[in-house]
C-alpha positions in Angstrom: 19.6 -2.9 -33.5 20.6 -2.4 -37.0 19.6 -6.1 -37.8 16.0 -5.1 -36.7 15.8 -2.2 -38.7 16.8 -4.1 -41.9 14.1 -6.7 -41.2 11.6 -4.1 -40.7 12.5 -2.3 -44.0 12.5 -6.0 -45.8 8.9 -6.6 -44.5 7.6 -3.2 -45.5 9.2 -3.4 -49.1 7.6 -7.0 -49.4 4.2 -5.7 -48.5 4.5 -3.2 -51.1 5.3 -5.4 -53.8 2.5 -7.4 -52.7 -0.2 -4.5 -52.9 1.3 -3.6 -56.2 1.2 -7.1 -57.9 -2.5 -7.1 -56.4 -3.6 -4.1 -57.9 -2.2 -4.8 -61.1 -4.1 -8.0 -61.3 -7.2 -6.3 -60.1 -6.8 -3.6 -62.8 -6.3 -6.5 -65.7 -9.6 -8.3 -64.3 -11.7 -5.3 -64.6 -10.3 -4.1 -68.0 -10.5 -7.4 -69.8 -14.4 -7.4 -70.8 -13.8 -3.9 -72.6 -10.8 -5.4 -74.7 -13.3 -8.0 -76.1 -16.0 -5.4 -77.0 -16.3 -5.4 -80.9 -15.6 -2.3 -82.4 -18.0 -2.0 -85.3 -18.5 1.4 -87.2 -21.3 3.3 -86.7 -24.4 3.1 -89.1 -24.4 5.6 -91.8 -27.2 8.1 -91.3 -30.0 8.3 -94.0 -28.9 11.3 -95.4 -25.5 10.0 -96.4 -27.0 7.0 -98.5 -29.2 9.3 -100.1 -26.5 11.6 -101.1 -24.9 8.2 -102.5 -27.4 8.0 -104.6 -27.9 11.7 -105.7 -24.2 11.4 -106.8 -23.8 8.0 -108.4 -23.0 7.8 -112.0 -25.5 6.2 -114.1 -23.9 7.2 -117.5 -23.4 3.6 -118.6 -27.3 2.6 -117.8 -30.1 2.9 -119.9 -33.6 4.2 -119.1 -37.2 4.9 -120.9 -38.1 8.3 -121.6 -37.6 9.5 -118.1 -40.1 11.2 -115.9 -37.3 12.9 -114.1 -36.1 14.8 -116.6 -32.1 14.5 -117.9 -29.4 15.7 -115.9 -26.7 17.8 -117.8 -23.7 15.6 -118.3 -21.8 18.2 -120.5 -18.4 18.6 -119.4 -18.5 22.2 -118.4 -17.8 24.0 -115.3 -21.4 24.5 -114.0 -22.5 21.0 -114.9 -24.0 19.1 -112.4 -21.4 16.4 -111.5 -21.4 13.0 -109.7 -19.3 11.8 -107.1 -20.1 8.4 -105.5 -20.5 5.1 -107.2 -21.9 3.1 -104.0 -24.0 0.5 -105.6 -25.1 -1.2 -102.4 -26.6 2.3 -101.1 -28.3 2.5 -104.8 -30.0 -0.8 -104.5 -31.2 -0.1 -101.0 -32.7 3.4 -102.0 -34.4 2.2 -105.1 -36.1 -0.7 -103.2 -37.2 1.9 -100.5 -39.3 4.2 -102.9 -42.2 1.6 -103.2 -41.7 -0.5 -106.3 -40.4 -4.3 -106.4 -37.4 -4.1 -108.9 -37.6 -7.7 -110.2 -41.5 -8.3 -110.1 -42.0 -4.7 -111.5 -45.0 -4.3 -109.0 -45.8 -1.0 -107.3 -47.9 -0.4 -104.2 -51.4 1.0 -104.9 -53.0 4.2 -103.1 -54.8 2.0 -100.8 -51.8 0.2 -99.7 -48.8 2.0 -97.6 -45.7 2.4 -99.6 -42.8 0.8 -97.9 -39.6 2.8 -97.9 -38.1 0.9 -95.1 -35.4 2.6 -92.9 -35.8 5.9 -95.0 -39.0 6.6 -93.3 -41.8 7.0 -95.8 -44.0 4.9 -93.2 -42.4 7.0 -90.3 -43.8 9.8 -88.3 -40.8 12.0 -88.8 -37.5 11.8 -90.9 -34.3 10.3 -89.5 -32.4 12.9 -87.7 -29.9 14.3 -89.8 -29.8 18.1 -89.3 -31.3 18.5 -92.6 -34.4 20.7 -93.2 -37.6 19.2 -94.6 -36.8 20.7 -98.0 -33.4 19.3 -97.9 -34.6 15.9 -97.1 -37.1 16.1 -99.8 -34.5 17.1 -102.6 -32.4 14.4 -101.3 -35.1 11.5 -101.8 -34.4 9.1 -104.3 -37.6 10.2 -106.2 -35.9 13.4 -106.7 -32.8 11.8 -107.9 -33.6 9.2 -110.2 -31.0 7.7 -112.8 -30.5 8.9 -116.3 -28.5 8.5 -119.2 -26.3 11.0 -120.6 -27.9 13.8 -122.6 -27.5 13.5 -126.6 -26.1 16.5 -128.4 -29.2 16.9 -130.1 -31.4 17.4 -127.0 -29.6 20.7 -125.9 -31.7 23.5 -126.8 -28.7 25.7 -127.9 -24.8 24.7 -128.5 -21.7 26.5 -128.0 -19.6 26.8 -131.1 -16.4 24.6 -131.1 -13.4 26.1 -130.2 -11.7 28.3 -132.9 -8.3 29.3 -133.9 -6.3 31.9 -132.3 -6.0 33.9 -135.7 -9.9 33.4 -135.9 -10.6 34.6 -132.4 -11.2 38.1 -132.8 -13.8 37.7 -135.6 -15.9 35.1 -134.0 -15.7 36.3 -130.4 -18.9 38.0 -129.1 -17.7 41.5 -127.9 -20.2 44.0 -126.6 -20.8 47.6 -128.1 -20.0 50.3 -125.9 -23.6 51.1 -124.5 -23.9 53.3 -121.6 -24.8 51.2 -118.4 -23.7 47.8 -120.0 -20.5 45.9 -119.0 -17.7 45.6 -121.6 -17.7 41.6 -122.1 -16.3 39.3 -124.2 -18.0 35.8 -124.4 -16.1 32.8 -126.1 -16.6 28.9 -125.6 -15.4 28.8 -122.4 -18.0 28.3 -119.7 -16.2 30.8 -117.2 -16.7 33.8 -119.5 -20.7 33.4 -119.5 -22.9 35.2 -117.2 -25.4 33.0 -115.3 -28.3 34.0 -117.7 -26.4 32.5 -120.5 -25.5 29.2 -118.4 -29.3 29.0 -117.9 -29.8 29.1 -121.6 -27.1 26.7 -122.5 -28.5 24.2 -119.8 -31.9 23.9 -121.2 -32.4 20.3 -122.8 -35.4 18.3 -124.1 -36.9 17.3 -120.6 -36.1 20.2 -118.6 -35.3 24.0 -118.2 -32.7 23.1 -115.6 -31.2 20.1 -113.7 -32.3 19.2 -110.3 -28.9 19.9 -108.6 -27.9 23.1 -110.6 -24.9 24.9 -109.1 -25.9 27.9 -111.4 -29.2 28.5 -109.8 -28.1 30.7 -106.7 -26.1 32.8 -108.8 -28.7 33.3 -111.1 -31.2 34.3 -108.7 -29.2 36.3 -106.8 -28.3 38.6 -110.1 -32.1 38.7 -110.8 -32.5 40.1 -107.2 -29.6 42.6 -106.7 -28.1 43.3 -110.5 -28.5 46.8 -111.5 -31.3 47.4 -114.3 -30.2 49.7 -117.0 -33.3 49.5 -119.1 -37.0 49.0 -118.5 -39.6 48.6 -121.4 -43.0 47.6 -121.8 -43.5 44.1 -123.1 -45.7 44.1 -125.9 -48.8 41.8 -126.0 -50.6 40.3 -123.1 -53.3 41.8 -121.2 -51.6 43.4 -118.3 -48.7 45.6 -117.6 -45.4 43.7 -118.1 -42.0 45.1 -118.3 -38.8 43.9 -119.6 -35.8 44.8 -117.7 -32.3 44.7 -118.9 -29.1 44.1 -116.9 -25.2 45.4 -117.1 -24.5 41.8 -118.6 -27.0 41.8 -121.0 -29.5 39.5 -119.3 -32.9 40.4 -119.1 -36.0 39.5 -116.9 -40.0 40.0 -116.9 -41.0 42.2 -114.6 -44.6 41.9 -113.0 -45.4 44.6 -110.2 -47.5 44.0 -107.0 -51.1 44.5 -107.6 -52.6 43.1 -104.5 -52.0 42.2 -101.0 -50.7 39.1 -99.8 -53.8 38.2 -97.5 -56.3 39.5 -100.2 -58.6 36.9 -102.1 -59.7 37.3 -105.7 -63.3 38.9 -105.4 -65.9 35.9 -106.2 -67.7 38.3 -108.4 -64.9 38.4 -110.9 -64.6 36.0 -113.6 -61.4 34.3 -114.0 -60.4 36.1 -117.2 -60.9 39.4 -115.5 -58.6 38.6 -112.5 -55.3 40.4 -111.6 -51.9 39.0 -112.0 -49.8 38.9 -109.0 -46.3 39.0 -108.3 -46.3 36.6 -105.6 -47.8 34.1 -107.6 -45.3 34.1 -110.2 -42.8 33.9 -107.6 -44.7 30.6 -105.7 -45.3 29.0 -108.9 -41.8 28.7 -109.8 -40.9 27.3 -106.1 -43.8 24.9 -106.4 -42.9 23.4 -110.0 -39.5 22.8 -108.6 -41.0 21.0 -105.2 -43.2 18.7 -107.8 -39.9 18.1 -109.6 -41.0 19.5 -112.8 -38.4 22.4 -113.5 -40.5 23.5 -116.3 -41.1 27.2 -114.8 -38.4 29.6 -115.6 -36.7 30.9 -112.2 -38.5 33.8 -110.7 -37.3 36.0 -107.7 -39.0 38.5 -106.0 -37.1 42.3 -105.9 -37.9 45.7 -104.4 -37.6 48.0 -107.2 -36.9 51.7 -107.0 -39.4 53.1 -109.5 -37.5 56.5 -110.1 -34.1 54.9 -110.7 -34.7 51.9 -111.8 -37.8 52.4 -114.1 -38.5 56.0 -115.0 -35.0 57.3 -114.9 -33.9 54.3 -117.4 -36.9 53.7 -119.6 -36.5 54.6 -123.3 -40.3 53.7 -123.8 -42.0 57.0 -124.4 -45.6 55.5 -124.0 -44.6 54.4 -120.6 -42.7 57.3 -119.7 -45.9 59.5 -120.2 -47.8 57.5 -117.7 -46.0 58.6 -114.5 -47.6 60.5 -112.0 -47.5 61.5 -108.1 -50.4 60.1 -106.1 -52.1 62.6 -103.8 -50.0 60.9 -100.6 -46.9 61.2 -102.6 -46.3 57.9 -104.1 -45.0 57.6 -107.6 -47.3 55.7 -109.8 -47.6 54.7 -113.3 -50.0 52.6 -115.4 -48.3 51.8 -118.9 -50.8 50.8 -121.7 -52.4 47.3 -122.1 -55.6 45.8 -122.5 -56.6 45.4 -118.8 -56.1 47.5 -115.8 -53.8 50.1 -117.4 -55.4 53.4 -116.3 -55.2 56.0 -113.4 -57.7 53.9 -111.3 -55.3 50.8 -111.7 -52.1 52.4 -111.5 -49.0 50.7 -110.1 -47.6 52.8 -107.1 -44.3 52.6 -104.9 -44.5 53.1 -101.1 -43.2 55.9 -101.9 -40.7 55.0 -104.7 -40.3 51.1 -103.4 -42.6 48.7 -105.5 -42.5 44.9 -104.7 -42.5 43.1 -108.1 -41.2 39.6 -109.6 -38.5 39.2 -111.9 -38.8 36.0 -114.2 -35.3 35.2 -116.4 -36.1 35.3 -119.9 -36.1 32.6 -122.2 -34.0 32.6 -125.2 -34.8 34.9 -127.8 -37.4 33.4 -130.2 -34.6 34.1 -133.3 -32.5 31.5 -131.4 -35.0 29.1 -130.0 -38.4 29.1 -131.6 -41.4 28.4 -129.2 -44.5 26.7 -130.6 -48.1 27.9 -128.8 -50.7 25.0 -128.6 -54.2 25.7 -127.5 -55.4 23.8 -124.5 -57.7 21.0 -125.3 -59.4 22.0 -122.0 -59.4 25.5 -122.4 -62.2 27.4 -120.8 -64.9 29.3 -122.9 -63.6 32.8 -121.9 -67.5 33.7 -121.9 -69.8 34.4 -119.3 -72.7 32.2 -120.9 -71.1 29.5 -122.8 -69.6 26.1 -121.8 -66.4 24.5 -123.3 -66.9 21.2 -125.1 -65.1 19.2 -122.1 -67.7 20.5 -119.4 -70.6 19.2 -121.4 -69.2 15.6 -122.4 -67.9 13.3 -120.0 -66.1 11.2 -122.4 -64.2 14.2 -124.0 -60.8 12.7 -123.3 -61.2 10.0 -125.5 -61.5 12.4 -128.4 -58.4 14.2 -127.4 -56.5 11.0 -127.2 -57.1 10.3 -130.7 -55.8 13.6 -131.9 -52.0 14.3 -132.3 -49.9 15.2 -130.3 -51.8 13.4 -127.8 -52.4 10.2 -129.1 -48.7 9.0 -128.5 -45.7 9.8 -126.5 -45.9 11.7 -123.3 -48.1 14.8 -124.3 -51.2 13.7 -122.5 -49.3 12.8 -119.1 -47.2 16.2 -119.3 -50.7 18.1 -119.8 -51.7 16.3 -116.6 -48.8 17.1 -114.9 -49.6 20.9 -115.6 -52.9 20.4 -114.6 -52.2 18.9 -111.3 -49.7 22.2 -110.9 -52.6 24.4 -111.8 -55.0 22.7 -109.5 -52.6 23.1 -106.4 -52.2 26.8 -107.1 -55.8 27.5 -108.2 -55.0 28.9 -111.9 -57.9 29.0 -114.1 -56.1 30.7 -116.7 -54.4 28.2 -118.9 -55.6 28.7 -122.3 -52.7 28.0 -124.2 -49.0 26.5 -123.4 -45.6 26.5 -125.3 -43.0 24.1 -126.6 -39.8 24.7 -127.8 -40.3 23.9 -131.8 -36.7 22.2 -131.9 -37.9 19.3 -130.1 -40.8 18.6 -131.9 -43.6 16.8 -130.0 -41.3 14.8 -127.7 -40.4 17.4 -124.9 -41.8 19.0 -121.9 -44.2 21.7 -121.6 -43.4 25.2 -120.5 -45.3 26.4 -117.6 -45.3 30.0 -118.5 -47.6 33.1 -117.2 -48.9 32.0 -113.6 -49.8 35.3 -112.5 -53.3 34.6 -111.9 -52.6 31.6 -109.6 -53.1 31.6 -105.8 -56.0 34.2 -106.2 -58.2 32.3 -103.6 -57.4 29.8 -100.9 -60.9 29.3 -99.2 -62.2 27.7 -102.4 -61.0 24.9 -104.5 -61.6 24.6 -108.4 -62.3 21.1 -109.2 -63.0 21.8 -112.8 -58.8 22.6 -113.1 -58.5 18.9 -112.5 -61.0 17.8 -114.8 -58.2 16.4 -117.6 -57.0 14.0 -114.7 -60.4 13.0 -114.1 -61.6 12.1 -117.6 -58.3 10.5 -118.7 -57.2 8.9 -115.4 -53.8 9.1 -116.5 -50.6 10.0 -114.8 -46.9 9.4 -114.7 -45.9 7.0 -111.8 -43.1 9.1 -110.9 -45.4 12.2 -110.5 -47.8 10.2 -108.4 -45.0 9.1 -106.0 -43.7 12.5 -105.4 -47.3 13.7 -104.7 -47.7 10.9 -102.1 -44.3 11.5 -100.5 -45.4 15.4 -100.1 -48.5 14.1 -98.4 -46.6 12.8 -95.5 -45.8 14.7 -92.2 -41.9 14.5 -92.8 -42.3 16.3 -96.4 -45.6 17.9 -95.8 -46.1 20.2 -99.1 -46.9 23.1 -97.0 -44.1 22.9 -95.1 -41.4 22.8 -97.8 -43.2 25.2 -99.9 -43.0 27.9 -96.7 -39.2 26.8 -96.2 -38.6 27.4 -100.1 -40.3 30.8 -100.2 -38.3 31.7 -97.0 -35.4 32.1 -99.3 -36.7 34.8 -101.7 -35.5 38.3 -101.1 -39.1 39.4 -100.7 -39.6 37.2 -97.5 -37.8 39.8 -95.7 -40.9 42.1 -96.2 -43.5 39.5 -95.6 -44.1 35.9 -96.3 -45.0 35.3 -100.1 -48.1 33.1 -99.2 -50.2 33.5 -96.2 -50.8 30.6 -94.2 -54.3 30.1 -95.8 -52.8 29.5 -99.2 -50.1 26.8 -97.7 -52.9 25.2 -95.8 -54.9 24.9 -99.2 -52.0 23.4 -101.0 -52.3 20.3 -98.4 -55.6 20.0 -99.0 -55.8 20.2 -102.7 -53.0 17.7 -102.7 -55.3 15.4 -100.9 -57.9 15.8 -103.6 -55.5 15.1 -106.4 -54.6 12.0 -104.8 -58.2 10.6 -104.0 -58.7 11.3 -107.6 -56.0 8.9 -108.8 -57.3 6.6 -105.9 -61.0 6.6 -107.8 -59.4 6.3 -111.1 -57.6 3.3 -109.9 -60.7 1.6 -108.7 -62.7 2.6 -111.6 -60.3 0.7 -114.2 -59.5 -2.3 -111.7 -55.8 -1.8 -111.5 -52.7 0.4 -112.0 -51.8 -0.6 -115.7 -54.6 1.9 -117.3 -53.9 4.8 -114.8 -50.1 5.1 -114.6 -47.5 6.0 -117.4 -44.8 3.7 -116.4 -41.9 6.1 -116.5 -39.9 4.1 -114.1 -40.3 0.6 -115.6 -36.7 0.1 -116.6 -35.4 0.6 -113.3 -35.9 -3.1 -112.9 -33.0 -3.6 -115.5 -30.6 -1.3 -113.6 -30.6 -2.9 -110.2 -31.1 -6.1 -108.4 -33.0 -6.2 -105.1 -31.4 -6.3 -101.9 -31.3 -9.1 -99.8 
């Protein structure tokens, strides 16, 4: 009996052993293909490569007078710092913006730009989680390589470090004025308020760099910092105030004069139009989107007419113009050439007033600016025409005259004309430059309050400089083409950019018809360039080749 039980137990154990061995062999057979699969890393998304390009260090490379202004390379806390030096990503990206680096050939208006995997021919951008505006500012055309900025190309300089024994006499210490902060500034950038950092960041080619870490803090202070003084700005035709802040910063104040959805009266001449606060704000955003960076930063703000203007003003002429309207709103009108009367008063609701605040440029005693009469200035007459309106070959006269006969002044002016056409600004009678840089510098795009007056009508005469001269920067043209594509559509990125302004919470700063007009006018600009290419039989006479030296920086991929 015992022997039979032992035999059965042995049989059961052997069966279980065979079953176990079989299951292990089966598991190994099934798992074998999995172990032989390659473990290649996933491809980097588009945005990683773009960021590699944006942060590549190009300080050892040379480039001709850049279309993309030079970036801040000074060793200060708020400078724009690079990170990656991925040469492979650099080559790939440059070959994807529509230029052949070795042959120096560029696509024409009638030939689609080939940007490969980065999608200039694609309907939608690669999925990355970034917004259209972020994708635009990550694009290679907004992150062009540039050399370090020479010391002489900074508008202002910080004094060199001084000895401790001299510090008390050379350090700037604020006077004890009511409302102002007790501050001490020295050569260390950490002691500088945002407006001073902005002033120190101005260079020969731009007001601020593309990736400016100071911009957020600067605009935030414009929108929220207490106002300790408000006085009228002398000169000009309409009411403007200079607002002062506790950290000694100042801003140009332009009040709301017109509702967002209102259009300028068709019976008014351009020189009789209102200056609009939202036009100043939108001009700053559009200028930045075009890659110019020649408009001083502007933000919208709700201002308390009593606490932030009437109670803090020391301007007696302004103070005398305050009154209460029949419905209880506090109003004022100041003194100026146009629209400064009780009939055109600026009124709060009942005390809150929308306005634009633009950071002031450095004082003229520190940075002299030169005013230039525009060659395409309008006659400012109800009956006379300007010379350029009657002479089709007027540009040939301009290009024989300094400073338009050499350098970049002509294409700088046409950049400004494109900006003005897009926002329908007919009031560009003069422009300014910083005198320190002579004729070899950018143009300041100031006083944009008469822009965005009409969305239902375009003004082709604003684009006459481009039409007559048939000359444009290649980098400007490529960025304009980029903004015409669905994934970077100008109206979409403009809408997104303006949504970051504090006044967007009150109402969108530009109505949808104005945004639609931007796309329509952009198409007109590109069509004008296309006609110029056909008229001149090629690109060489049309494009100022500010990207030519890129061929010396890289070798083509593959």
